[in-house]
Each structure stands twice: as structure tokens, then as C-alpha cells.
ZADO-1210 file (C-alpha; in nm, 4 decimals, padded with zeros to 6 digits):
<atoms>
<atom x="03.3182" y="-09.3946" z="02.6339" code="MET" pos="1"/>
<atom x="03.0935" y="-09.2686" z="02.3378" code="TYR" pos="2"/>
<atom x="02.8646" y="-09.0883" z="02.5483" code="LYS" pos="3"/>
<atom x="03.0952" y="-08.7778" z="02.5968" code="LEU" pos="4"/>
<atom x="03.0861" y="-08.7233" z="02.2341" code="PRO" pos="5"/>
<atom x="02.7352" y="-08.7937" z="02.2049" code="ARG" pos="6"/>
<atom x="02.6677" y="-08.5461" z="02.4938" code="LEU" pos="7"/>
<atom x="02.8982" y="-08.2678" z="02.3386" code="ILE" pos="8"/>
<atom x="02.7245" y="-08.3250" z="01.9982" code="PHE" pos="9"/>
<atom x="02.3837" y="-08.2842" z="02.1417" code="ALA" pos="10"/>
<atom x="02.4961" y="-07.9566" z="02.3281" code="ALA" pos="11"/>
<atom x="02.6525" y="-07.8100" z="01.9951" code="LEU" pos="12"/>
<atom x="02.3091" y="-07.8998" z="01.8071" code="ILE" pos="13"/>
<atom x="02.1522" y="-07.7192" z="02.1240" code="LEU" pos="14"/>
<atom x="02.3677" y="-07.4142" z="02.1145" code="ILE" pos="15"/>
<atom x="02.3196" y="-07.4011" z="01.6942" code="ILE" pos="16"/>
<atom x="01.9562" y="-07.4021" z="01.7455" code="LEU" pos="17"/>
<atom x="01.9343" y="-07.1330" z="02.0107" code="LEU" pos="18"/>
<atom x="02.1287" y="-06.9230" z="01.7708" code="LEU" pos="19"/>
<atom x="01.9084" y="-06.9767" z="01.4852" code="VAL" pos="20"/>
<atom x="01.5743" y="-06.8967" z="01.7248" code="PHE" pos="21"/>
<atom x="01.7462" y="-06.6076" z="01.8427" code="ASN" pos="22"/>
<atom x="01.8520" y="-06.4737" z="01.5009" code="GLN" pos="23"/>
<atom x="01.5141" y="-06.5191" z="01.3854" code="TYR" pos="24"/>
<atom x="01.3197" y="-06.3463" z="01.6433" code="TYR" pos="25"/>
<atom x="01.5661" y="-06.0771" z="01.6409" code="SER" pos="26"/>
<atom x="01.4901" y="-06.0316" z="01.2579" code="SER" pos="27"/>
<atom x="01.1189" y="-06.0481" z="01.3442" code="LYS" pos="28"/>
<atom x="01.1560" y="-05.7616" z="01.6037" code="ASN" pos="29"/>
<atom x="01.3427" y="-05.5561" z="01.3704" code="THR" pos="30"/>
<atom x="01.0900" y="-05.6050" z="01.0882" code="ALA" pos="31"/>
<atom x="00.7826" y="-05.5152" z="01.3390" code="LYS" pos="32"/>
<atom x="00.9771" y="-05.2130" z="01.4437" code="ASN" pos="33"/>
<atom x="01.0267" y="-05.1054" z="01.1411" code="SER" pos="34"/>
<atom x="00.6820" y="-05.1501" z="01.0286" code="ILE" pos="35"/>
<atom x="00.5736" y="-04.9505" z="01.3440" code="LYS" pos="36"/>
<atom x="00.8216" y="-04.6947" z="01.2718" code="SER" pos="37"/>
<atom x="00.6855" y="-04.5973" z="00.9015" code="GLU" pos="38"/>
<atom x="00.3181" y="-04.6403" z="01.0832" code="SER" pos="39"/>
<atom x="00.4295" y="-04.3594" z="01.3289" code="SER" pos="40"/>
<atom x="00.6038" y="-04.1506" z="01.0546" code="GLN" pos="41"/>
<atom x="00.2776" y="-04.1934" z="00.8112" code="SER" pos="42"/>
<atom x="00.0611" y="-04.0928" z="01.1099" code="ALA" pos="43"/>
<atom x="00.2822" y="-03.7609" z="01.2144" code="SER" pos="44"/>
<atom x="00.2583" y="-03.7185" z="00.8037" code="LYS" pos="45"/>
<atom x="-00.1287" y="-03.7233" z="00.8155" code="ASN" pos="46"/>
<atom x="-00.1310" y="-03.5313" z="01.1688" code="SER" pos="47"/>
<atom x="00.0756" y="-03.2232" z="00.9985" code="LYS" pos="48"/>
<atom x="-00.0951" y="-03.2194" z="00.6646" code="GLN" pos="49"/>
<atom x="-00.4229" y="-03.1985" z="00.8603" code="LYS" pos="50"/>
<atom x="-00.2902" y="-02.8955" z="01.1021" code="THR" pos="51"/>
<atom x="-00.1307" y="-02.7338" z="00.7468" code="GLU" pos="52"/>
<atom x="-00.4710" y="-02.7314" z="00.5943" code="LYS" pos="53"/>
<atom x="-00.6419" y="-02.6218" z="00.8961" code="GLN" pos="54"/>
<atom x="-00.4318" y="-02.3502" z="00.9055" code="ASN" pos="55"/>
<atom x="-00.4452" y="-02.2673" z="00.5799" code="SER" pos="56"/>
<atom x="-00.8316" y="-02.2695" z="00.6028" code="SER" pos="57"/>
<atom x="-00.8015" y="-02.0664" z="00.9024" code="GLY" pos="58"/>
<atom x="-00.5866" y="-01.8388" z="00.7110" code="SER" pos="59"/>
<atom x="-00.8139" y="-01.7887" z="00.4450" code="LYS" pos="60"/>
<atom x="-01.0760" y="-01.7280" z="00.6881" code="LYS" pos="61"/>
<atom x="-00.9079" y="-01.4531" z="00.8512" code="THR" pos="62"/>
<atom x="-00.7928" y="-01.3339" z="00.5070" code="SER" pos="63"/>
<atom x="-01.1628" y="-01.3023" z="00.3939" code="GLY" pos="64"/>
<atom x="-01.2761" y="-01.1506" z="00.7382" code="LYS" pos="65"/>
<atom x="-00.9894" y="-00.8576" z="00.6896" code="THR" pos="66"/>
<atom x="-01.0857" y="-00.8005" z="00.3201" code="THR" pos="67"/>
<atom x="-01.4797" y="-00.7681" z="00.4337" code="GLU" pos="68"/>
<atom x="-01.3484" y="-00.5358" z="00.6910" code="GLN" pos="69"/>
<atom x="-01.1734" y="-00.3482" z="00.4707" code="LYS" pos="70"/>
<atom x="-01.4552" y="-00.3002" z="00.2287" code="GLU" pos="71"/>
<atom x="-01.6661" y="-00.1587" z="00.5640" code="LYS" pos="72"/>
<atom x="-01.3913" y="00.0661" z="00.6352" code="THR" pos="73"/>
<atom x="-01.3613" y="00.2267" z="00.3019" code="ASN" pos="74"/>
<atom x="-01.7647" y="00.2094" z="00.2843" code="ASN" pos="75"/>
<atom x="-01.7545" y="00.4223" z="00.5855" code="SER" pos="76"/>
<atom x="-01.4862" y="00.6467" z="00.4449" code="GLU" pos="77"/>
<atom x="-01.6873" y="00.7186" z="00.1327" code="GLU" pos="78"/>
<atom x="-01.9805" y="00.8042" z="00.3501" code="LYS" pos="79"/>
<atom x="-01.7785" y="01.0291" z="00.5926" code="LYS" pos="80"/>
<atom x="-01.6127" y="01.2034" z="00.2743" code="ASN" pos="81"/>
<atom x="-01.9577" y="01.2589" z="00.1367" code="SER" pos="82"/>
<atom x="-02.0360" y="01.4179" z="00.4569" code="ARG" pos="83"/>
<atom x="-01.7454" y="01.6365" z="00.4804" code="SER" pos="84"/>
<atom x="-01.8339" y="01.7843" z="00.1461" code="GLY" pos="85"/>
<atom x="-02.0359" y="02.0351" z="00.3765" code="ARG" pos="86"/>
<atom x="-01.8127" y="02.3108" z="00.4498" code="ILE" pos="87"/>
<atom x="-01.9165" y="02.5562" z="00.7315" code="LEU" pos="88"/>
<atom x="-01.7763" y="02.8854" z="00.8373" code="LEU" pos="89"/>
<atom x="-01.7991" y="03.0498" z="01.2099" code="ASP" pos="90"/>
<atom x="-01.8973" y="03.3894" z="01.1190" code="VAL" pos="91"/>
<atom x="-02.0136" y="03.6383" z="01.4093" code="PRO" pos="92"/>
<atom x="-02.3731" y="03.7251" z="01.3836" code="LEU" pos="93"/>
<atom x="-02.4983" y="04.0693" z="01.4184" code="ILE" pos="94"/>
<atom x="-02.8472" y="04.1510" z="01.4290" code="ASN" pos="95"/>
<atom x="-02.9868" y="04.4611" z="01.2615" code="GLN" pos="96"/>
<atom x="-03.2705" y="04.5182" z="01.4802" code="MET" pos="97"/>
<atom x="-03.0448" y="04.5394" z="01.7976" code="ASP" pos="98"/>
<atom x="-03.0425" y="04.8778" z="01.9710" code="ALA" pos="99"/>
<atom x="-02.9721" y="05.1275" z="01.8284" code="PRO" pos="100"/>
<atom x="-03.1086" y="04.9526" z="01.5124" code="ARG" pos="101"/>
<atom x="-03.1059" y="04.9503" z="01.1491" code="LEU" pos="102"/>
<atom x="-03.4470" y="04.8727" z="01.0104" code="TYR" pos="103"/>
<atom x="-03.3320" y="04.8694" z="00.6401" code="ASN" pos="104"/>
<atom x="-02.9522" y="04.8342" z="00.7224" code="GLY" pos="105"/>
<atom x="-02.9065" y="04.4642" z="00.6156" code="CYS" pos="106"/>
<atom x="-02.6404" y="04.5576" z="00.3464" code="GLU" pos="107"/>
<atom x="-02.4549" y="04.7169" z="00.6191" code="ILE" pos="108"/>
<atom x="-02.5050" y="04.4928" z="00.8842" code="THR" pos="109"/>
<atom x="-02.3883" y="04.2065" z="00.6580" code="SER" pos="110"/>
<atom x="-02.0621" y="04.4319" z="00.5767" code="LEU" pos="111"/>
<atom x="-01.9869" y="04.4258" z="00.9631" code="ALA" pos="112"/>
<atom x="-02.0002" y="04.0610" z="01.0017" code="MET" pos="113"/>
<atom x="-01.7639" y="04.0539" z="00.7087" code="LEU" pos="114"/>
<atom x="-01.5423" y="04.2998" z="00.8511" code="LEU" pos="115"/>
<atom x="-01.5150" y="04.1757" z="01.2122" code="GLN" pos="116"/>
<atom x="-01.4823" y="03.7805" z="01.0912" code="ASP" pos="117"/>
<atom x="-01.1599" y="03.9422" z="00.9286" code="ASN" pos="118"/>
<atom x="-01.0401" y="04.1325" z="01.2216" code="GLY" pos="119"/>
<atom x="-01.1523" y="04.4868" z="01.1845" code="TYR" pos="120"/>
<atom x="-01.3370" y="04.6087" z="01.5040" code="ASN" pos="121"/>
<atom x="-01.6091" y="04.8401" z="01.3381" code="VAL" pos="122"/>
<atom x="-02.0084" y="04.8320" z="01.4566" code="THR" pos="123"/>
<atom x="-02.3110" y="04.8415" z="01.2273" code="LYS" pos="124"/>
<atom x="-02.3888" y="05.1785" z="01.3318" code="ASN" pos="125"/>
<atom x="-02.0384" y="05.3205" z="01.2591" code="GLU" pos="126"/>
<atom x="-02.0717" y="05.1660" z="00.8822" code="LEU" pos="127"/>
<atom x="-02.3907" y="05.3249" z="00.8635" code="ALA" pos="128"/>
<atom x="-02.2834" y="05.6404" z="00.9411" code="ASN" pos="129"/>
<atom x="-02.0058" y="05.6351" z="00.6850" code="GLU" pos="130"/>
<atom x="-02.2102" y="05.4870" z="00.3634" code="VAL" pos="131"/>
<atom x="-02.2990" y="05.7176" z="00.0870" code="LYS" pos="132"/>
<atom x="-02.6655" y="05.7894" z="00.1054" code="ARG" pos="133"/>
<atom x="-02.9545" y="05.9476" z="-00.1697" code="VAL" pos="134"/>
<atom x="-03.2980" y="06.0143" z="-00.1118" code="PRO" pos="135"/>
<atom x="-03.5807" y="05.7775" z="-00.1494" code="LEU" pos="136"/>
<atom x="-03.7389" y="06.0163" z="-00.3739" code="THR" pos="137"/>
<atom x="-03.5885" y="06.3568" z="-00.5223" code="TYR" pos="138"/>
<atom x="-03.8063" y="06.6839" z="-00.5746" code="GLU" pos="139"/>
<atom x="-03.8371" y="06.5897" z="-00.9350" code="ASN" pos="140"/>
<atom x="-03.9912" y="06.2826" z="-00.8282" code="GLY" pos="141"/>
<atom x="-03.6871" y="06.0761" z="-00.9590" code="LYS" pos="142"/>
<atom x="-03.5872" y="05.7805" z="-00.7200" code="HIS" pos="143"/>
<atom x="-03.2448" y="05.7361" z="-00.5772" code="GLY" pos="144"/>
<atom x="-03.0260" y="05.4749" z="-00.7151" code="ASN" pos="145"/>
<atom x="-02.8860" y="05.2282" z="-00.4891" code="PRO" pos="146"/>
<atom x="-02.6066" y="05.1752" z="-00.7202" code="ASN" pos="147"/>
<atom x="-02.4881" y="05.5207" z="-00.6146" code="VAL" pos="148"/>
<atom x="-02.5405" y="05.4799" z="-00.2432" code="GLY" pos="149"/>
<atom x="-02.8194" y="05.3757" z="00.0384" code="PHE" pos="150"/>
<atom x="-03.1634" y="05.4810" z="-00.0744" code="VAL" pos="151"/>
<atom x="-03.4270" y="05.6385" z="00.1843" code="GLY" pos="152"/>
<atom x="-03.3920" y="05.5879" z="00.5693" code="ASN" pos="153"/>
<atom x="-03.1911" y="05.3172" z="00.6977" code="MET" pos="154"/>
<atom x="-03.2412" y="05.3607" z="01.0590" code="GLU" pos="155"/>
<atom x="-03.6388" y="05.3768" z="01.0671" code="ASN" pos="156"/>
<atom x="-03.7685" y="05.3710" z="00.6665" code="GLY" pos="157"/>
<atom x="-03.8792" y="05.4422" z="00.4666" code="PRO" pos="158"/>
<atom x="-03.6059" y="05.3422" z="00.2326" code="GLY" pos="159"/>
<atom x="-03.4818" y="05.0712" z="00.0320" code="LEU" pos="160"/>
<atom x="-03.1380" y="04.9766" z="00.0530" code="GLY" pos="161"/>
<atom x="-02.7928" y="04.9855" z="-00.1247" code="VAL" pos="162"/>
<atom x="-02.6012" y="04.7980" z="-00.4072" code="TYR" pos="163"/>
<atom x="-02.2599" y="04.6397" z="-00.4020" code="HIS" pos="164"/>
<atom x="-02.0954" y="04.9441" z="-00.5397" code="GLY" pos="165"/>
<atom x="-02.0830" y="05.1723" z="-00.2280" code="PRO" pos="166"/>
<atom x="-02.0560" y="04.8849" z="00.0006" code="VAL" pos="167"/>
<atom x="-01.7557" y="04.7708" z="-00.1646" code="PHE" pos="168"/>
<atom x="-01.5811" y="05.1409" z="-00.1314" code="ASP" pos="169"/>
<atom x="-01.6736" y="05.1395" z="00.2278" code="LEU" pos="170"/>
<atom x="-01.5271" y="04.7917" z="00.2616" code="ALA" pos="171"/>
<atom x="-01.1847" y="04.9297" z="00.1141" code="LYS" pos="172"/>
<atom x="-01.1832" y="05.2197" z="00.3277" code="LYS" pos="173"/>
<atom x="-01.1347" y="04.9303" z="00.6036" code="TYR" pos="174"/>
<atom x="-00.9637" y="04.6216" z="00.4485" code="ALA" pos="175"/>
<atom x="-00.8211" y="04.8167" z="00.1518" code="GLY" pos="176"/>
<atom x="-00.6621" y="04.5873" z="-00.1410" code="SER" pos="177"/>
<atom x="-00.7839" y="04.2645" z="00.0808" code="LYS" pos="178"/>
<atom x="-01.1432" y="04.3527" z="-00.0117" code="ALA" pos="179"/>
<atom x="-01.2849" y="04.1769" z="-00.3783" code="HIS" pos="180"/>
<atom x="-01.5858" y="04.2717" z="-00.5854" code="ASP" pos="181"/>
<atom x="-01.6557" y="03.9733" z="-00.7732" code="PHE" pos="182"/>
<atom x="-02.0321" y="04.1049" z="-00.8823" code="THR" pos="183"/>
<atom x="-02.1154" y="03.9229" z="-01.2392" code="GLY" pos="184"/>
<atom x="-01.8961" y="03.6229" z="-01.1919" code="GLN" pos="185"/>
<atom x="-02.0268" y="03.2577" z="-01.1984" code="PRO" pos="186"/>
<atom x="-02.1640" y="03.1433" z="-00.8309" code="PHE" pos="187"/>
<atom x="-01.8878" y="02.8924" z="-00.8416" code="SER" pos="188"/>
<atom x="-01.6605" y="03.1967" z="-00.7399" code="LYS" pos="189"/>
<atom x="-01.8696" y="03.2186" z="-00.4023" code="VAL" pos="190"/>
<atom x="-01.8392" y="02.8214" z="-00.3764" code="ILE" pos="191"/>
<atom x="-01.4531" y="02.8626" z="-00.4130" code="GLN" pos="192"/>
<atom x="-01.3937" y="03.1561" z="-00.1932" code="ASN" pos="193"/>
<atom x="-01.6294" y="02.9509" z="00.0878" code="ILE" pos="194"/>
<atom x="-01.4061" y="02.6241" z="00.0560" code="ALA" pos="195"/>
<atom x="-01.0870" y="02.8416" z="00.0713" code="GLU" pos="196"/>
<atom x="-01.2253" y="02.9878" z="00.4310" code="GLY" pos="197"/>
<atom x="-01.3732" y="03.3124" z="00.3374" code="HIS" pos="198"/>
<atom x="-01.7330" y="03.4093" z="00.3917" code="PRO" pos="199"/>
<atom x="-01.8955" y="03.6123" z="00.0946" code="VAL" pos="200"/>
<atom x="-02.1106" y="03.9190" z="00.1297" code="TRP" pos="201"/>
<atom x="-02.4211" y="03.9045" z="-00.1384" code="VAL" pos="202"/>
<atom x="-02.7427" y="04.0896" z="-00.2338" code="ILE" pos="203"/>
<atom x="-03.0123" y="03.8504" z="-00.2337" code="ILE" pos="204"/>
<atom x="-03.3927" y="03.8810" z="-00.1525" code="ASN" pos="205"/>
<atom x="-03.6179" y="03.8165" z="00.2056" code="THR" pos="206"/>
<atom x="-03.7764" y="03.4744" z="-00.0003" code="TYR" pos="207"/>
<atom x="-03.4022" y="03.3425" z="-00.0864" code="PHE" pos="208"/>
<atom x="-03.6004" y="03.2150" z="-00.4040" code="ALA" pos="209"/>
<atom x="-03.6587" y="03.4106" z="-00.7747" code="PRO" pos="210"/>
<atom x="-03.9489" y="03.6921" z="-00.6784" code="VAL" pos="211"/>
<atom x="-04.1815" y="03.8542" z="-00.9480" code="SER" pos="212"/>
<atom x="-04.2304" y="04.1852" z="-00.7707" code="ASN" pos="213"/>
<atom x="-03.9790" y="04.4082" z="-00.9624" code="PHE" pos="214"/>
<atom x="-04.0872" y="04.7573" z="-01.0261" code="GLN" pos="215"/>
<atom x="-03.9340" y="05.0182" z="-01.2624" code="THR" pos="216"/>
<atom x="-03.7549" y="05.3042" z="-01.1340" code="TRP" pos="217"/>
<atom x="-03.6415" y="05.6448" z="-01.2896" code="ASP" pos="218"/>
<atom x="-03.3207" y="05.7527" z="-01.1366" code="THR" pos="219"/>
<atom x="-03.0782" y="06.0193" z="-01.2058" code="PRO" pos="220"/>
<atom x="-02.8735" y="05.7902" z="-01.3797" code="GLN" pos="221"/>
<atom x="-03.1595" y="05.6228" z="-01.5840" code="GLY" pos="222"/>
<atom x="-03.4048" y="05.3690" z="-01.5394" code="LYS" pos="223"/>
<atom x="-03.3593" y="05.0494" z="-01.3113" code="ILE" pos="224"/>
<atom x="-03.5443" y="04.7840" z="-01.2022" code="LYS" pos="225"/>
<atom x="-03.5665" y="04.7092" z="-00.8081" code="ILE" pos="226"/>
<atom x="-03.7776" y="04.4825" z="-00.6058" code="THR" pos="227"/>
<atom x="-03.8791" y="04.5856" z="-00.2078" code="TYR" pos="228"/>
<atom x="-03.7904" y="04.2195" z="-00.1273" code="SER" pos="229"/>
<atom x="-03.4155" y="04.2963" z="-00.1601" code="GLU" pos="230"/>
<atom x="-03.1966" y="04.1574" z="00.1062" code="HIS" pos="231"/>
<atom x="-02.8619" y="04.1074" z="00.2266" code="SER" pos="232"/>
<atom x="-02.6803" y="03.8449" z="00.3904" code="VAL" pos="233"/>
<atom x="-02.3547" y="03.6910" z="00.4501" code="VAL" pos="234"/>
<atom x="-02.2977" y="03.3313" z="00.3018" code="ILE" pos="235"/>
<atom x="-02.0758" y="03.1092" z="00.5069" code="THR" pos="236"/>
<atom x="-02.1097" y="02.7675" z="00.4080" code="GLY" pos="237"/>
<atom x="-02.2697" y="02.4798" z="00.1501" code="TYR" pos="238"/>
<atom x="-02.3074" y="02.1678" z="00.0702" code="ASP" pos="239"/>
<atom x="-02.4351" y="01.9835" z="-00.2329" code="ASP" pos="240"/>
<atom x="-02.7837" y="02.0988" z="-00.1587" code="ASP" pos="241"/>
<atom x="-02.8052" y="02.3652" z="00.0471" code="HIS" pos="242"/>
<atom x="-02.6322" y="02.7384" z="00.1036" code="ILE" pos="243"/>
<atom x="-02.5951" y="02.8376" z="00.4940" code="PHE" pos="244"/>
<atom x="-02.5603" y="03.2208" z="00.5331" code="VAL" pos="245"/>
<atom x="-02.5761" y="03.4526" z="00.8475" code="ASN" pos="246"/>
<atom x="-02.9127" y="03.6368" z="00.8140" code="ASP" pos="247"/>
<atom x="-02.9129" y="04.0190" z="00.9808" code="PRO" pos="248"/>
<atom x="-03.2519" y="03.9575" z="01.0660" code="TYR" pos="249"/>
<atom x="-03.0985" y="03.7427" z="01.3767" code="GLY" pos="250"/>
<atom x="-02.9774" y="03.3790" z="01.2176" code="THR" pos="251"/>
<atom x="-02.6870" y="03.2308" z="01.2416" code="LYS" pos="252"/>
<atom x="-02.5918" y="02.9537" z="00.9748" code="ASN" pos="253"/>
<atom x="-02.9561" y="02.9393" z="00.8129" code="LYS" pos="254"/>
<atom x="-02.9966" y="02.6414" z="00.5872" code="GLU" pos="255"/>
<atom x="-03.1394" y="02.7327" z="00.2633" code="LEU" pos="256"/>
<atom x="-03.1868" y="02.5341" z="-00.0638" code="ASP" pos="257"/>
<atom x="-02.9085" y="02.5896" z="-00.2746" code="ARG" pos="258"/>
<atom x="-03.0654" y="02.6001" z="-00.6163" code="ASN" pos="259"/>
<atom x="-03.3624" y="02.8283" z="-00.5572" code="THR" pos="260"/>
<atom x="-03.0691" y="03.0535" z="-00.3518" code="PHE" pos="261"/>
<atom x="-02.8144" y="03.0817" z="-00.6749" code="VAL" pos="262"/>
<atom x="-03.1398" y="03.1766" z="-00.8822" code="LYS" pos="263"/>
<atom x="-03.2425" y="03.4202" z="-00.6831" code="ALA" pos="264"/>
<atom x="-02.8845" y="03.5741" z="-00.6684" code="TRP" pos="265"/>
<atom x="-02.8279" y="03.5671" z="-01.0029" code="GLU" pos="266"/>
<atom x="-03.1599" y="03.7544" z="-01.0425" code="GLN" pos="267"/>
<atom x="-03.0470" y="04.0319" z="-00.7975" code="MET" pos="268"/>
<atom x="-02.7050" y="04.0985" z="-01.0308" code="GLY" pos="269"/>
<atom x="-02.4917" y="03.8276" z="-00.8855" code="SER" pos="270"/>
<atom x="-02.3410" y="04.1013" z="-00.6280" code="GLN" pos="271"/>
<atom x="-02.0708" y="03.9435" z="-00.4115" code="ALA" pos="272"/>
<atom x="-01.7779" y="04.1289" z="-00.2000" code="ILE" pos="273"/>
<atom x="-01.5197" y="03.8681" z="-00.0461" code="VAL" pos="274"/>
<atom x="-01.2189" y="04.0114" z="00.2052" code="ILE" pos="275"/>
<atom x="-00.9295" y="03.7741" z="00.1874" code="ARG" pos="276"/>
</atoms>
């Protein structure tokens, strides 16, 4: 009779113990999962920070490379701009020695190049027939003046040449007001015209450098200094150190030292004509 209550009591105790153990293990698992979750989150955070650091480092590296490339590009552009300081015009070349030749006709041949470059269809020999001429030597012993006309025989010699005045008068017959004589102005005026695309007719000498072989002539207009080295070319370009010319002796875009060329040009009176 007393066994049944004891059994029921024992069963209750067992149930209570099972509930207590169940709650204990449940609480332990929850704590374990919580620790695992925190560990996982921490690992995830560390991984993210590592990734961000790598990305940041990669970004900085890429940025540095881009800057270096920009510097190289800028340096390349500077070199390109330095080289592009050269200006060279494509002016038709005419050889004064081509038949029918103009043995002393460098000034007229250079004018023909200038006119043809500006669209005027005229030959060197047509111009030679039109330019004013004076004798090499008059009967009274005086010499002709190149400021007045071509001195002597242009085709075969003997002769000297002609200066800017008569050449400019001839240029105006074809180009009218487009022809400009800026003789006596600084060489920067020549450079300005070339930079704007206009070749320039000039008087120089055959050495393209200052000479000392001048002599004094007595002419009907008075005494003048001349040199048989006198020559004429068309300036077609320049850079910092050079001048380029079409030489009527047969060379296109001949490269010459700029400094000595300018001095020789000034020595011959800074004579220059342009058509624009």
C-alpha cells in the first residue's frame, strides 16, 4: 500500500532531475553557440579589415602608377612641344641654273619661288625680262647701283645682283598690296611671318655668315659698299638653332646656323620681302 506513493515520488524526482539536466545542457549549448557566433563575427570582421587594407594598398599602388604615368606623359609632351618649335614651310624650289639659266639671277629666282608659293604662275625668266636693269660699268667709269636695278648681265655674267627696291617693285606688279617690304626691321619680323605661314625673300651672302670682302663702288647715286658674295634665298623655316632656306642653287630647306645667318643678313642691310 505504501509502495505506490514511493514509486510516484521517485518518478517525480526523476522527472525533476531530467528537467534540471535538460535546462543545464540547453543553457550550455546556448552559451557555446553564442561564443562561436562571436568568434565567427570577429573572424569575419578581421577578414573584412584585411580585405579593406589590401584594397587600400592596391588603390594607393595603382594611384602611384597613374601619377608616374602622368609624369611620363607630361615629359613626353614637353619633349614633343620642344621639337614642335621647328616650323618648316613647303615652298616650291626653283634652280636658277636650270635652262634657260640665270647665272646671276638668285634674287629673281627667289622671287619666283615666293610668287609661285602664293599662287602666281610666273617663271624666273619672265621675271628676269621685267626687272629694271643697270650697267655693270658706265662709260664714265661709275658702277651700276643694285638699289636701282639689276647690275650687269643676269643670264651669263658678268654681273652683281639687285637689292630689295627693284625686286619689291616687281613683286607688286603681281601681288599688289599683298607684297610687303620690311627691310630694316628686326629679324623677329621674319620669324613672325614664317610662324604665320609666309615664306620670306631675303638678301644674304653665299657663305651664310658675315664676310669681310666688301668693296666701295662709286655709282651715279653715290658711294655704296658691295660684295660679290651677295646672294638671295627664300627663308622657309626655323627652330631655336637653325634657319631653313630654299637656295636657288638647287637645295630645298637647307639647314643653316641661325646666329651666323642673322648676322650675315643684318650685314647686308636686313633686306626682306613677304607676300601675304
